[in-house]
C-alpha positions in Angstrom: 162.2 201.5 52.1 165.1 202.5 49.8 167.1 199.6 51.0 164.3 197.2 50.0 164.0 198.9 46.6 167.8 198.6 46.1 167.9 195.0 47.2 165.0 194.2 44.9 166.6 196.0 41.9 169.9 194.1 42.6 168.2 190.7 42.5 167.8 188.7 39.4 164.4 187.1 38.6 165.8 183.7 39.2 166.7 184.4 42.8 163.6 186.3 43.8 161.1 184.9 46.4 158.6 187.7 45.8 157.7 190.1 43.1 160.1 193.0 42.5 159.5 196.0 44.8 159.4 199.2 42.7 158.3 201.9 45.2 161.1 204.3 46.1 161.6 206.7 49.0 163.3 209.3 46.9 163.9 212.9 47.9 161.1 213.8 45.4 158.7 211.5 47.2 159.7 212.8 50.6 159.2 216.4 49.5 155.7 215.6 48.2 154.9 214.0 51.6 156.4 216.8 53.6 154.2 219.3 51.8 151.1 217.6 53.1 152.3 217.2 56.7 151.1 219.6 59.4 152.5 219.9 62.9 149.1 219.2 64.5 148.7 215.8 62.8 148.6 212.7 65.0 150.3 209.4 64.1 147.2 208.0 62.4 146.9 211.1 60.2 150.6 211.0 59.3 150.3 207.3 58.4 147.3 208.1 56.2 149.3 210.8 54.3 152.1 208.3 53.7 149.7 205.5 52.7 147.8 207.9 50.3 151.0 209.1 48.7 152.3 205.6 48.0 148.9 204.3 46.8 149.1 207.1 44.2 152.7 206.1 43.3 151.8 202.4 43.0 149.0 203.3 40.5 151.6 204.6 38.2 153.4 201.2 38.0 152.6 199.2 34.9 152.3 196.0 36.9 152.5 194.9 40.5 150.7 197.8 42.3 149.0 195.5 44.8 152.2 193.6 45.5 154.1 196.8 45.9 151.6 198.2 48.4 151.5 194.9 50.4 155.3 194.9 50.5 155.3 198.5 51.7 152.8 197.6 54.5 155.0 194.7 55.4 158.0 197.0 55.6 156.1 199.5 57.7 154.7 196.7 60.0 151.1 197.6 59.2 149.9 194.4 57.4 146.4 193.3 58.6 145.7 189.6 58.8 143.8 189.6 55.5 146.6 191.6 53.8 149.2 189.2 55.2 147.3 186.2 53.8 147.0 187.9 50.4 150.8 188.8 50.4 151.7 185.2 51.1 149.4 184.1 48.3 151.0 186.6 45.9 154.5 185.4 46.9 153.6 181.8 46.5 152.1 182.3 43.1 155.1 184.4 42.0 157.6 181.7 43.1 155.5 179.0 41.3 155.3 181.1 38.1 159.0 181.7 38.2 159.6 178.0 38.6 157.2 177.0 35.8 158.3 179.7 33.4 156.0 182.2 31.7 153.4 181.6 29.1 156.0 182.1 26.4 158.3 179.5 27.9 159.2 176.2 26.2 156.4 173.7 27.0 158.9 170.9 27.6 160.8 173.1 30.1 157.6 174.1 31.8 156.5 170.4 32.1 159.8 169.4 33.6 159.5 172.3 36.1 156.0 171.3 37.0 157.2 167.7 37.7 160.0 169.2 39.9 157.4 171.2 41.9 155.3 168.1 42.3 158.3 166.1 43.5 159.0 168.8 46.1 155.4 168.7 47.3 155.5 164.9 47.6 158.7 165.1 49.5 157.1 167.5 52.0 154.2 165.2 52.5 156.5 162.2 53.0 158.5 164.2 55.5 155.3 165.2 57.4 154.1 161.6 57.5 157.5 160.3 58.6 157.6 162.9 61.5 154.1 162.0 62.5 154.7 158.3 62.6 158.1 158.5 64.3 157.9 156.9 67.8 160.4 159.4 69.2 158.0 162.2 68.1 155.1 160.5 69.9 157.2 160.1 73.1 158.3 163.7 73.0 154.7 164.8 72.8 152.7 162.3 74.8 149.8 164.7 75.4 149.4 165.2 71.6 145.8 165.2 70.2 146.0 161.7 69.0 148.3 160.2 71.6 147.0 157.4 73.9 146.2 158.5 77.5 149.0 157.7 79.9 148.1 154.9 82.3 147.2 156.1 85.8 145.5 154.8 88.9 142.0 153.4 88.5 139.4 156.2 88.6 141.9 158.9 87.7 141.4 161.0 84.5 144.3 162.3 82.5 143.0 165.9 82.9 143.2 165.9 86.7 146.7 164.4 86.8 145.5 161.4 88.9 144.1 163.6 91.7 140.9 161.7 91.9 142.6 158.5 92.9 144.9 160.0 95.5 142.1 161.9 97.4 
């Protein structure tokens, strides 16, 4: 956790691909958690103590509490499917906001950045269309959803591998 905090603090805003991570695993935090731990706790109870502690710590942040908690869940390997989708949405919005500049940014700079993002998206669509239309791609995946059925003996269906005709 501290390594994620340090890495985040060492990154400039221009190079970030996600919001800054501001939760720390300091000795103070560890002492607060240890005070609440009992030897009879199971793994679920211990995880609940840790989660409760960092939920409280995140609420003291001026901004980014949700992002910090989702990043912590990612670090701990406890993201649910819904949380993972939300974390991906937050990261995507963060990168977009960084690329477009904030509300105080120069309007001309923001417009040029928006055109750059649009060009990137169009290039991704062009690349996807090119890959889908590439005959080598079709030959590499002849059983693809939209591929033509391979020719076989009369009466054979593609799903039985031609077994009906050879019986």
